[in-house]
N, CA, C and O of each residue as an XYZ file, in Angstrom:
664
protein
N      55.473     41.175     18.693
C      56.281     41.055     19.864
C      56.738     42.423     20.323
O      57.125     43.293     19.544
N      56.671     42.554     21.593
C      57.144     43.802     22.174
C      58.581     43.606     22.628
O      58.909     42.620     23.287
N      59.390     44.510     22.285
C      60.766     44.495     22.779
C      60.977     45.748     23.600
O      60.709     46.870     23.170
N      61.439     45.520     24.725
C      61.706     46.653     25.609
C      63.193     46.919     25.619
O      64.017     46.010     25.710
N      63.493     48.146     25.525
C      64.884     48.540     25.569
C      65.213     48.895     27.018
O      64.685     49.849     27.589
N      66.070     48.119     27.563
C      66.492     48.386     28.941
C      67.755     49.222     28.897
O      68.728     48.900     28.215
N      67.701     50.252     29.615
C      68.898     51.076     29.687
C      69.879     50.405     30.623
O      69.538     49.999     31.734
N      71.092     50.300     30.149
C      72.137     49.712     30.982
C      72.730     50.799     31.872
O      73.655     51.515     31.488
N      72.181     50.894     33.038
C      72.760     51.827     33.996
C      73.727     51.028     34.848
O      73.371     49.998     35.421
N      74.929     51.506     34.921
C      75.884     50.761     35.731
C      75.456     50.788     37.193
O      75.030     51.821     37.709
N      75.573     49.653     37.843
C      75.194     49.643     39.263
C      76.100     50.585     40.045
O      77.302     50.688     39.803
N      75.478     51.253     40.974
C      76.247     52.196     41.773
C      77.122     51.407     42.728
O      76.642     50.579     43.503
N      78.398     51.677     42.657
C      79.360     50.959     43.477
C      79.694     51.785     44.705
O      79.260     52.928     44.853
N      80.450     51.196     45.550
C      80.879     51.877     46.775
C      81.673     53.125     46.442
O      81.435     54.197     46.997
N      82.616     52.971     45.534
C      83.452     54.112     45.153
C      82.653     55.240     44.548
O      82.916     56.410     44.827
N      81.655     54.895     43.704
C      80.811     55.925     43.088
C      80.010     56.681     44.119
O      79.897     57.904     44.042
N      79.452     55.975     45.083
C      78.681     56.654     46.139
C      79.568     57.561     46.981
O      79.191     58.683     47.318
N      80.744     57.060     47.313
C      81.649     57.883     48.120
C      82.080     59.124     47.349
O      82.165     60.212     47.918
N      82.354     58.962     46.045
C      82.764     60.104     45.221
C      81.649     61.143     45.164
O      81.900     62.336     45.340
N      80.400     60.687     44.915
C      79.280     61.638     44.851
C      79.091     62.370     46.167
O      78.837     63.574     46.176
N      79.212     61.655     47.277
C      79.042     62.290     48.591
C      80.160     63.299     48.849
O      79.920     64.379     49.389
N      81.378     62.940     48.459
C      82.511     63.857     48.642
C      82.333     65.114     47.805
O      82.536     66.226     48.293
N      81.955     64.938     46.547
C      81.757     66.100     45.669
C      80.585     66.935     46.137
O      80.607     68.159     46.006
N      79.556     66.291     46.684
C      78.408     67.027     47.225
C      78.801     67.905     48.406
O      78.222     68.970     48.617
N      79.787     67.451     49.173
C      80.261     68.258     50.308
C      81.297     69.287     49.873
O      81.667     70.163     50.655
N      81.768     69.187     48.629
C      82.747     70.146     48.125
C      84.164     69.875     48.616
O      84.965     70.802     48.734
N      84.476     68.632     48.900
C      85.808     68.273     49.382
C      86.626     67.645     48.246
O      86.075     67.008     47.348
N      87.915     67.832     48.303
C      88.796     67.208     47.309
C      89.316     65.877     47.856
O      89.210     65.581     49.046
N      89.872     65.102     46.952
C      90.447     63.827     47.381
C      91.617     64.053     48.333
O      91.840     63.259     49.247
N      92.353     65.122     48.123
C      93.497     65.440     48.981
C      93.038     65.706     50.418
O      93.675     65.252     51.368
N      91.943     66.434     50.572
C      91.413     66.742     51.904
C      90.953     65.458     52.601
O      91.210     65.256     53.787
N      90.276     64.604     51.852
C      89.822     63.324     52.416
C      91.024     62.496     52.857
O      91.016     61.922     53.946
N      92.062     62.431     52.017
C      93.262     61.653     52.341
C      93.925     62.187     53.605
O      94.377     61.408     54.443
N      93.985     63.500     53.747
C      94.606     64.089     54.935
C      93.780     63.815     56.187
O      94.340     63.503     57.238
N      92.478     63.925     56.091
C      91.629     63.708     57.268
C      91.606     62.250     57.702
O      91.480     61.960     58.891
N      91.728     61.326     56.746
C      91.719     59.904     57.089
C      93.129     59.357     57.327
O      93.295     58.195     57.698
N      94.136     60.197     57.113
C      95.537     59.783     57.258
C      95.854     58.606     56.325
O      96.505     57.640     56.722
N      95.387     58.710     55.098
C      95.655     57.712     54.072
C      96.379     58.368     52.910
O      96.425     59.594     52.807
N      96.940     57.553     52.042
C      97.580     58.071     50.846
C      96.509     58.512     49.859
O      95.401     57.976     49.844
N      96.855     59.493     49.037
C      95.948     59.969     48.005
C      95.641     58.853     47.011
O      94.522     58.750     46.509
N      96.635     58.024     46.731
C      96.421     56.912     45.791
C      95.410     55.903     46.345
O      94.662     55.300     45.576
N      95.379     55.715     47.653
C      94.408     54.800     48.258
C      92.995     55.349     48.098
O      92.069     54.590     47.813
N      92.817     56.653     48.277
C      91.503     57.279     48.102
C      91.066     57.154     46.647
O      89.905     56.851     46.368
N      91.993     57.388     45.719
C      91.655     57.246     44.289
C      91.255     55.811     43.966
O      90.291     55.577     43.237
N      92.002     54.853     44.513
C      91.683     53.443     44.262
C      90.311     53.073     44.811
O      89.571     52.321     44.177
N      89.971     53.591     45.974
C      88.654     53.300     46.559
C      87.548     53.879     45.685
O      86.545     53.214     45.425
N      87.729     55.122     45.231
C      86.702     55.757     44.405
C      86.598     55.118     43.025
O      85.515     55.090     42.441
N      87.696     54.609     42.500
C      87.678     53.966     41.178
C      87.368     52.476     41.274
O      87.350     51.778     40.260
N      87.127     51.991     42.477
C      86.846     50.574     42.731
C      87.954     49.665     42.225
O      87.701     48.571     41.719
N      89.166     50.131     42.370
C      90.333     49.320     42.019
C      91.033     48.965     43.327
O      91.510     49.831     44.061
N      91.076     47.688     43.587
C      91.634     47.232     44.856
C      93.085     46.829     44.653
O      93.416     46.099     43.720
N      93.935     47.311     45.532
C      95.327     46.886     45.536
C      95.362     45.431     46.004
O      94.853     45.126     47.082
N      95.947     44.530     45.220
C      95.930     43.115     45.621
C      96.695     42.838     46.911
O      96.449     41.825     47.566
N      97.612     43.713     47.282
C      98.373     43.511     48.514
C      97.624     44.003     49.753
O      98.042     43.742     50.881
N      96.518     44.714     49.539
C      95.754     45.275     50.652
C      94.723     44.258     51.127
O      93.933     43.743     50.336
N      94.740     43.984     52.393
C      93.796     43.035     52.979
C      92.383     43.607     52.901
O      92.189     44.815     53.034
N      91.398     42.735     52.685
C      90.016     43.212     52.601
C      89.542     43.798     53.928
O      88.665     44.662     53.951
N      90.110     43.339     55.008
C      89.751     43.893     56.321
C      90.123     45.368     56.393
O      89.328     46.192     56.846
N      91.335     45.703     55.945
C      91.759     47.099     55.951
C      90.941     47.919     54.964
O      90.538     49.043     55.261
N      90.698     47.349     53.785
C      89.928     48.066     52.773
C      88.538     48.392     53.291
O      88.070     49.518     53.124
N      87.870     47.432     53.916
C      86.547     47.687     54.478
C      86.607     48.770     55.562
O      85.716     49.614     55.652
N      87.652     48.741     56.375
C      87.805     49.779     57.401
C      88.015     51.154     56.796
O      87.467     52.139     57.291
N      88.808     51.232     55.724
C      89.026     52.513     55.048
C      87.716     53.042     54.470
O      87.411     54.230     54.575
N      86.939     52.134     53.854
C      85.667     52.551     53.255
C      84.702     53.029     54.331
O      84.012     54.028     54.131
N      84.637     52.347     55.455
C      83.744     52.776     56.535
C      84.158     54.133     57.098
O      83.304     54.971     57.384
N      85.456     54.353     57.258
C      85.923     55.651     57.751
C      85.600     56.750     56.756
O      85.179     57.841     57.140
N      85.795     56.464     55.493
C      85.485     57.410     54.434
C      83.990     57.737     54.454
O      83.607     58.902     54.341
N      83.144     56.712     54.598
C      81.696     56.920     54.617
C      81.281     57.784     55.811
O      80.422     58.654     55.675
N      81.876     57.551     56.957
C      81.554     58.386     58.127
C      81.950     59.840     57.882
O      81.244     60.763     58.288
N      83.084     60.032     57.214
C      83.569     61.388     56.971
C      82.647     62.159     56.031
O      82.452     63.362     56.204
N      82.084     61.484     55.049
C      81.198     62.167     54.100
C      79.725     61.985     54.454
O      78.849     62.275     53.639
N      79.451     61.512     55.654
C      78.100     61.391     56.219
C      77.208     60.445     55.428
O      76.040     60.754     55.191
N      77.738     59.299     55.018
C      76.928     58.234     54.430
C      76.644     57.207     55.516
O      77.505     56.914     56.346
N      75.440     56.666     55.504
C      75.106     55.697     56.540
C      75.779     54.359     56.242
O      75.891     53.933     55.093
N      76.210     53.731     57.296
C      76.901     52.451     57.158
C      75.935     51.361     56.696
O      76.330     50.444     55.975
N      74.678     51.459     57.106
C      73.677     50.471     56.693
C      73.465     50.507     55.179
O      73.183     49.484     54.557
N      73.602     51.678     54.609
C      73.430     51.833     53.168
C      74.585     51.202     52.393
O      74.379     50.637     51.319
N      75.787     51.297     52.930
C      76.970     50.805     52.222
C      77.309     49.352     52.521
O      77.966     48.699     51.710
N      76.881     48.838     53.655
C      77.279     47.491     54.058
C      76.916     46.414     53.023
O      77.772     45.588     52.707
N      75.677     46.382     52.476
C      75.392     45.347     51.479
C      76.238     45.487     50.210
O      76.646     44.492     49.611
N      76.491     46.715     49.818
C      77.299     46.942     48.614
C      78.738     46.503     48.855
O      79.353     45.869     47.997
N      79.268     46.843     50.026
C      80.647     46.445     50.357
C      80.745     44.930     50.397
O      81.718     44.357     49.906
N      79.740     44.273     50.981
C      79.767     42.818     51.090
C      79.756     42.161     49.713
O      80.461     41.177     49.489
N      78.952     42.705     48.784
C      78.925     42.154     47.424
C      80.228     42.439     46.683
O      80.772     41.575     45.995
N      80.708     43.648     46.835
C      81.868     44.076     46.058
C      83.175     43.504     46.608
O      84.052     43.111     45.838
N      83.306     43.457     47.906
C      84.535     42.974     48.537
C      84.186     41.891     49.544
O      84.114     42.168     50.742
N      83.969     40.671     49.088
C      83.608     39.604     50.041
C      84.768     39.317     51.000
O      85.943     39.485     50.674
N      84.382     38.883     52.174
C      85.387     38.553     53.187
C      86.088     37.275     52.754
O      85.449     36.257     52.488
N      87.388     37.346     52.690
C      88.173     36.182     52.295
C      88.890     35.645     53.517
O      89.643     36.350     54.188
N      88.635     34.395     53.780
C      89.313     33.766     54.905
C      90.714     33.371     54.463
O      90.894     32.725     53.431
N      91.661     33.752     55.226
C      93.035     33.417     54.883
C      93.398     32.080     55.508
O      92.878     31.688     56.553
N      94.290     31.410     54.843
C      94.744     30.131     55.368
C      95.796     30.394     56.432
O      96.818     31.031     56.177
N      95.533     29.903     57.598
C      96.480     30.053     58.689
C      96.999     28.663     59.017
O      96.251     27.787     59.452
N      98.255     28.485     58.807
C      98.857     27.192     59.103
C      99.312     27.182     60.552
O      99.828     28.180     61.055
N      99.124     26.071     61.213
C      99.575     26.014     62.604
C     101.092     26.128     62.669
O     101.810     25.653     61.789
N     101.546     26.754     63.708
C     102.987     26.912     63.888
C     103.608     25.564     64.185
O     103.057     24.743     64.918
N     104.741     25.369     63.607
C     105.448     24.114     63.828
C     106.584     24.373     64.812
O     107.456     25.211     64.578
N     106.552     23.659     65.879
C     107.580     23.802     66.896
C     108.612     22.697     66.709
O     108.259     21.539     66.490
N     109.876     23.058     66.795
C     110.916     22.065     66.574
C     110.947     21.013     67.682
O     111.539     19.949     67.499
N     110.320     21.291     68.830
C     110.326     20.323     69.920
C     109.472     19.102     69.606
O     109.737     18.011     70.112
N     108.427     19.281     68.757
C     107.514     18.189     68.477
C     107.883     17.403     67.217
O     107.175     16.473     66.831
N     108.982     17.777     66.585
C     109.420     17.023     65.409
C     110.025     15.712     65.846
O     110.651     15.622     66.901
N     109.838     14.718     65.044
C     110.382     13.414     65.390
C     111.808     13.256     64.896
O     112.575     12.462     65.441
N     112.159     14.004     63.877
C     113.529     13.921     63.363
C     114.262     15.201     63.721
O     113.677     16.283     63.767
N     115.518     15.057     63.966
C     116.342     16.229     64.252
C     117.316     16.428     63.105
O     117.646     15.496     62.372
N     117.748     17.619     62.976
C     118.682     17.935     61.907
C     120.086     18.004     62.484
O     120.270     18.222     63.681
N     121.074     17.815     61.616
C     122.462     17.784     62.085
C     122.870     19.101     62.727
O     123.526     19.107     63.769
N     122.489     20.216     62.115
C     122.910     21.493     62.684
C     122.267     21.751     64.040
O     122.836     22.473     64.858
N     121.095     21.179     64.297
C     120.471     21.354     65.602
C     121.234     20.584     66.674
O     121.412     21.087     67.784
N     121.684     19.382     66.364
C     122.476     18.620     67.327
C     123.785     19.336     67.623
O     124.198     19.425     68.779
N     124.433     19.843     66.596
C     125.691     20.562     66.762
C     125.471     21.812     67.609
O     126.269     22.116     68.496
N     124.389     22.533     67.332
C     124.106     23.761     68.070
C     123.810     23.464     69.540
O     124.300     24.167     70.424
N     123.028     22.450     69.800
C     122.717     22.104     71.193
C     123.972     21.659     71.945
O     124.157     22.023     73.106
N     124.817     20.889     71.304
C     126.070     20.483     71.945
C     126.936     21.695     72.253
O     127.527     21.778     73.330
N     127.016     22.618     71.334
C     127.801     23.836     71.542
C     127.257     24.638     72.723
O     128.026     25.129     73.549
N     125.942     24.769     72.803
C     125.320     25.516     73.908
C     125.621     24.851     75.249
O     125.932     25.535     76.224
N     125.529     23.514     75.306
C     125.830     22.812     76.549
C     127.290     23.005     76.959
O     127.577     23.169     78.145
N     128.211     22.989     76.003
C     129.638     23.175     76.314
C     129.876     24.573     76.856
O     130.572     24.741     77.856
N     129.302     25.579     76.203
C     129.468     26.961     76.677
C     128.877     27.119     78.072
O     129.480     27.768     78.928
N     127.732     26.547     78.307
C     127.108     26.626     79.621
C     127.965     25.954     80.683
O     128.105     26.482     81.787
N     128.538     24.804     80.370
C     129.414     24.100     81.300
C     130.650     24.941     81.632
O     131.059     25.016     82.790
N     131.239     25.568     80.621
C     132.429     26.417     80.839
C     132.085     27.604     81.732
O     132.849     27.942     82.636
N     130.941     28.236     81.486
C     130.535     29.387     82.302
C     130.326     28.963     83.748
O     130.735     29.677     84.664
N     129.704     27.827     83.964
C     129.487     27.336     85.336
C     130.819     27.031     86.013
O     130.989     27.324     87.196
N     131.769     26.444     85.277
C     133.094     26.156     85.850
C     133.806     27.440     86.254
O     134.385     27.513     87.338
N     133.768     28.452     85.392
C     134.406     29.729     85.730
C     133.755     30.370     86.946
O     134.450     30.911     87.805
N     132.438     30.316     87.029
C     131.761     30.899     88.181
C     132.117     30.146     89.457
O     132.323     30.764     90.501
N     132.190     28.832     89.386
C     132.541     28.048     90.568
C     133.970     28.344     91.014
O     134.223     28.485     92.210
N     134.898     28.439     90.082
C     136.289     28.733     90.462
C     136.410     30.142     91.035
O     137.166     30.365     91.981
N     135.677     31.085     90.472
C     135.700     32.460     90.995
C     135.141     32.484     92.419
O     135.716     33.126     93.299
N     134.023     31.789     92.650
C     133.432     31.767     93.972
C     134.379     31.092     94.966
O     134.540     31.578     96.086
N     135.003     29.985     94.575
C     135.918     29.265     95.452
C     137.128     30.131     95.803
O     137.576     30.145     96.950
N     137.651     30.846     94.817
C     138.808     31.715     95.059
C     138.434     32.816     96.045
O     139.188     33.082     96.981
N     137.292     33.457     95.854
C     136.859     34.521     96.769
C     136.548     33.971     98.153
O     136.796     34.643     99.154
N     136.014     32.768     98.224
C     135.689     32.168     99.508
C     136.960     31.866    100.294
O     136.994     32.060    101.509
N     138.002     31.396     99.618
C     139.251     31.065    100.301
C     140.015     32.311    100.725
O     140.749     32.266    101.712
N     139.867     33.414    100.015
C     140.584     34.645    100.352
C     139.936     35.409    101.493
O     140.582     36.280    102.075
N     138.708     35.126    101.832
C     138.024     35.861    102.894
C     138.626     35.487    104.245
O     138.812     34.305    104.532
N     138.937     36.495    105.087
C     139.436     36.193    106.432
C     138.293     35.677    107.298
O     137.116     35.834    106.974
N     138.672     35.070    108.388
C     137.662     34.549    109.309
C     136.853     35.702    109.881
O     137.394     36.768    110.173
N     135.575     35.486    110.036
C     134.718     36.529    110.600
C     135.005     36.721    112.074
O     134.814     37.821    112.593
N     135.462     35.675    112.773
C     135.794     35.806    114.198
C     136.988     36.739    114.353
O     137.018     37.565    115.265
N     137.957     36.611    113.481
C     139.135     37.462    113.520
C     138.745     38.916    113.248
O     139.297     39.833    113.856
N     137.801     39.125    112.341
C     137.355     40.484    112.008
C     136.666     41.107    113.219
O     136.908     42.276    113.520
N     135.834     40.377    113.906
C     135.137     40.943    115.065
C     136.124     41.251    116.181
O     135.961     42.245    116.889
N     137.151     40.413    116.351
C     138.161     40.669    117.375
C     138.931     41.936    117.044
O     139.184     42.766    117.917
N     139.302     42.080    115.780
C     140.050     43.269    115.378
C     139.203     44.516    115.525
O     139.694     45.552    115.972
N     137.939     44.427    115.155
C     137.095     45.611    115.245
C     136.834     45.981    116.704
O     136.740     47.165    117.028
N     136.714     44.978    117.600
C     136.482     45.292    118.999
C     137.733     45.919    119.615
O     137.633     46.813    120.455
N     138.923     45.445    119.193
C     140.170     46.047    119.680
C     140.266     47.484    119.195
O     140.670     48.371    119.947
N     139.907     47.711    117.973
C     139.952     49.058    117.418
C     138.988     49.950    118.182
O     139.310     51.101    118.478
N     137.799     49.428    118.505
C     136.809     50.187    119.247
C     137.344     50.530    120.639
O     137.147     51.646    121.118
N     138.020     49.579    121.289
C     138.590     49.813    122.613
C     139.668     50.881    122.532
O     139.750     51.742    123.408
N     140.499     50.839    121.488
C     141.556     51.843    121.337
C     140.973     53.231    121.157
O     141.480     54.197    121.726
N     139.923     53.337    120.378
C     139.297     54.643    120.160
C     138.711     55.162    121.463
O     138.817     56.354    121.753
N     138.107     54.306    122.240
C     137.498     54.716    123.490
C     138.578     55.183    124.482
O     138.395     56.176    125.187
N     139.684     54.465    124.525
C     140.749     54.861    125.449
C     141.376     56.182    125.017
O     141.777     56.982    125.862
N     141.465     56.415    123.714
C     141.995     57.691    123.220
C     141.065     58.835    123.608
O     141.528     59.908    123.994
N     139.790     58.615    123.510
C     138.829     59.654    123.858
C     138.904     59.954    125.358
O     138.797     61.112    125.760
N     139.085     58.928    126.183
C     139.148     59.139    127.631
C     140.435     59.893    127.995
O     140.442     60.740    128.889
N     141.495     59.574    127.301
C     142.759     60.288    127.619
C     142.666     61.756    127.194
O     143.239     62.633    127.840
N     141.940     62.013    126.103
C     141.795     63.394    125.659
C     140.887     64.153    126.633
O     141.088     65.349    126.845
N     139.929     63.508    127.206
C     139.031     64.150    128.188
C     139.800     64.460    129.466
O     139.531     65.474    130.110
N     140.734     63.626    129.841
C     141.519     63.854    131.058
C     142.444     65.039    130.845
O     142.715     65.800    131.775
N     142.913     65.189    129.662
C     143.815     66.329    129.403
C     143.083     67.647    129.491
O     143.675     68.668    129.840
N     141.855     67.634    129.190
C     141.097     68.884    129.215
C     140.693     69.179    130.593
O     140.041     70.193    130.842
Protein backbone atom coordinates (compact mmCIF):
# COMPACT_ATOMS: atom_id res chain seq x y z
CA UNK A 1 0.00 0.00 0.00
CA UNK A 2 1.13 3.41 -0.84
CA UNK A 3 0.62 6.09 1.72
CA UNK A 4 0.98 9.61 0.69
CA UNK A 5 1.90 12.21 3.16
CA UNK A 6 -0.13 15.29 2.56
CA UNK A 7 1.30 18.42 3.88
CA UNK A 8 -1.21 20.34 5.89
CA UNK A 9 -0.89 23.80 4.51
CA UNK A 10 -3.31 26.10 6.16
CA UNK A 11 -5.71 27.60 3.66
CA UNK A 12 -4.88 31.16 2.88
CA UNK A 13 -7.43 33.35 4.55
CA UNK A 14 -8.48 36.88 3.83
CA UNK A 15 -6.41 38.24 6.68
CA UNK A 16 -3.31 36.34 5.56
CA UNK A 17 -3.57 37.67 2.01
CA UNK A 18 -4.08 41.21 3.21
CA UNK A 19 -1.12 40.92 5.59
CA UNK A 20 1.17 39.59 2.84
CA UNK A 21 0.10 42.36 0.45
CA UNK A 22 0.63 45.01 3.13
CA UNK A 23 4.08 43.70 4.03
CA UNK A 24 4.95 43.45 0.33
CA UNK A 25 4.19 47.16 -0.01
CA UNK A 26 6.23 47.93 3.11
CA UNK A 27 3.35 49.47 5.04
CA UNK A 28 2.67 49.10 8.75
CA UNK A 29 -0.66 48.33 10.33
CA UNK A 30 -0.69 51.85 11.78
CA UNK A 31 -0.40 53.40 8.30
CA UNK A 32 -3.22 51.20 6.99
CA UNK A 33 -5.42 52.13 9.97
CA UNK A 34 -4.80 55.84 9.39
CA UNK A 35 -5.49 55.67 5.66
CA UNK A 36 -8.71 53.70 6.14
CA UNK A 37 -9.77 55.77 9.17
CA UNK A 38 -10.15 52.62 11.25
CA UNK A 39 -8.82 51.60 14.64
CA UNK A 40 -5.53 49.74 14.78
CA UNK A 41 -7.28 46.94 16.68
CA UNK A 42 -9.75 46.51 13.79
CA UNK A 43 -6.87 46.11 11.31
CA UNK A 44 -5.21 43.56 13.62
CA UNK A 45 -8.49 41.65 13.96
CA UNK A 46 -8.95 41.55 10.19
CA UNK A 47 -5.41 40.27 9.63
CA UNK A 48 -5.72 37.68 12.41
CA UNK A 49 -9.15 36.61 11.12
CA UNK A 50 -10.72 37.34 14.48
CA UNK A 51 -14.10 38.93 14.09
CA UNK A 52 -15.55 41.18 16.74
CA UNK A 53 -18.98 39.67 17.49
CA UNK A 54 -20.51 43.14 17.80
CA UNK A 55 -19.35 44.10 14.29
CA UNK A 56 -21.88 43.54 11.55
CA UNK A 57 -20.68 41.37 8.66
CA UNK A 58 -21.71 44.12 6.26
CA UNK A 59 -19.25 46.53 7.86
CA UNK A 60 -16.56 43.87 8.10
CA UNK A 61 -16.87 43.06 4.39
CA UNK A 62 -16.68 46.77 3.58
CA UNK A 63 -13.54 47.18 5.70
CA UNK A 64 -11.92 44.19 3.98
CA UNK A 65 -12.77 45.53 0.52
CA UNK A 66 -11.34 48.96 1.37
CA UNK A 67 -8.22 47.33 2.77
CA UNK A 68 -7.86 45.21 -0.39
CA UNK A 69 -8.14 48.27 -2.63
CA UNK A 70 -5.50 50.04 -0.57
CA UNK A 71 -2.98 47.21 -0.93
CA UNK A 72 -3.89 46.64 -4.60
CA UNK A 73 -5.54 43.21 -4.28
CA UNK A 74 -8.26 42.42 -6.77
CA UNK A 75 -11.75 42.17 -5.40
CA UNK A 76 -12.50 39.16 -7.60
CA UNK A 77 -9.68 37.29 -5.90
CA UNK A 78 -10.96 38.00 -2.39
CA UNK A 79 -14.72 37.77 -2.92
CA UNK A 80 -14.97 33.93 -2.81
CA UNK A 81 -12.74 33.77 0.25
CA UNK A 82 -14.72 36.49 2.03
CA UNK A 83 -17.98 34.71 1.19
CA UNK A 84 -16.70 31.42 2.65
CA UNK A 85 -15.11 33.01 5.68
CA UNK A 86 -17.79 35.57 6.53
CA UNK A 87 -21.16 34.42 5.18
CA UNK A 88 -23.90 36.99 4.92
CA UNK A 89 -26.18 36.67 7.90
CA UNK A 90 -29.71 37.85 7.53
CA UNK A 91 -30.85 39.63 10.61
CA UNK A 92 -34.30 39.23 12.00
CA UNK A 93 -36.27 42.38 11.52
CA UNK A 94 -39.47 42.49 13.46
CA UNK A 95 -42.23 44.69 12.14
CA UNK A 96 -42.82 47.82 14.12
CA UNK A 97 -45.77 47.68 16.39
CA UNK A 98 -47.92 50.76 16.40
CA UNK A 99 -50.04 51.43 19.45
CA UNK A 100 -52.91 52.54 17.19
CA UNK A 101 -53.45 49.00 15.90
CA UNK A 102 -53.51 47.32 19.30
CA UNK A 103 -56.84 46.01 20.39
CA UNK A 104 -56.21 46.54 24.07
CA UNK A 105 -55.27 49.79 25.68
CA UNK A 106 -53.28 50.28 28.79
CA UNK A 107 -54.37 52.33 31.79
CA UNK A 108 -51.54 54.83 31.51
CA UNK A 109 -52.42 55.47 27.86
CA UNK A 110 -56.01 56.34 28.74
CA UNK A 111 -54.83 58.63 31.53
CA UNK A 112 -52.29 60.29 29.23
CA UNK A 113 -54.81 60.86 26.44
CA UNK A 114 -57.32 62.34 28.88
CA UNK A 115 -54.64 64.66 30.25
CA UNK A 116 -53.69 65.81 26.74
CA UNK A 117 -57.33 66.54 25.86
CA UNK A 118 -57.79 68.57 29.08
CA UNK A 119 -54.65 70.63 28.43
CA UNK A 120 -55.72 71.23 24.84
CA UNK A 121 -59.19 72.33 25.97
CA UNK A 122 -57.68 74.77 28.51
CA UNK A 123 -55.34 76.26 25.89
CA UNK A 124 -58.24 76.76 23.46
CA UNK A 125 -60.32 78.43 26.21
CA UNK A 126 -57.49 80.83 27.06
CA UNK A 127 -56.97 81.69 23.41
CA UNK A 128 -60.69 82.32 22.91
CA UNK A 129 -60.91 84.57 25.97
CA UNK A 130 -57.81 86.49 24.89
CA UNK A 131 -59.22 86.98 21.39
CA UNK A 132 -62.62 88.06 22.78
CA UNK A 133 -61.00 90.55 25.16
CA UNK A 134 -58.90 92.09 22.37
CA UNK A 135 -61.89 92.17 20.04
CA UNK A 136 -64.02 94.05 22.58
CA UNK A 137 -61.27 96.58 23.35
CA UNK A 138 -60.78 97.57 19.71
CA UNK A 139 -62.41 100.91 18.81
CA UNK A 140 -64.72 101.12 15.85
CA UNK A 141 -62.91 101.44 12.55
CA UNK A 142 -65.41 104.11 11.43
CA UNK A 143 -64.44 106.25 14.41
CA UNK A 144 -60.75 105.78 13.58
CA UNK A 145 -61.22 106.93 9.99
CA UNK A 146 -63.19 109.98 11.16
CA UNK A 147 -60.49 110.91 13.63
CA UNK A 148 -57.73 110.42 11.11
CA UNK A 149 -59.55 112.51 8.48
CA UNK A 150 -60.06 115.31 11.05
CA UNK A 151 -56.39 115.15 11.92
CA UNK A 152 -55.52 115.30 8.22
CA UNK A 153 -57.77 118.37 7.78
CA UNK A 154 -56.13 120.08 10.76
CA UNK A 155 -52.66 119.48 9.37
CA UNK A 156 -53.69 120.84 5.99
CA UNK A 157 -55.20 123.98 7.51
CA UNK A 158 -52.04 124.52 9.57
CA UNK A 159 -49.90 124.27 6.47
CA UNK A 160 -52.12 126.77 4.61
CA UNK A 161 -51.96 129.24 7.47
CA UNK A 162 -48.18 128.94 7.56
CA UNK A 163 -48.03 129.59 3.79
CA UNK A 164 -50.15 132.73 4.21
CA UNK A 165 -47.80 134.05 6.83
CA UNK A 166 -44.88 133.76 4.51
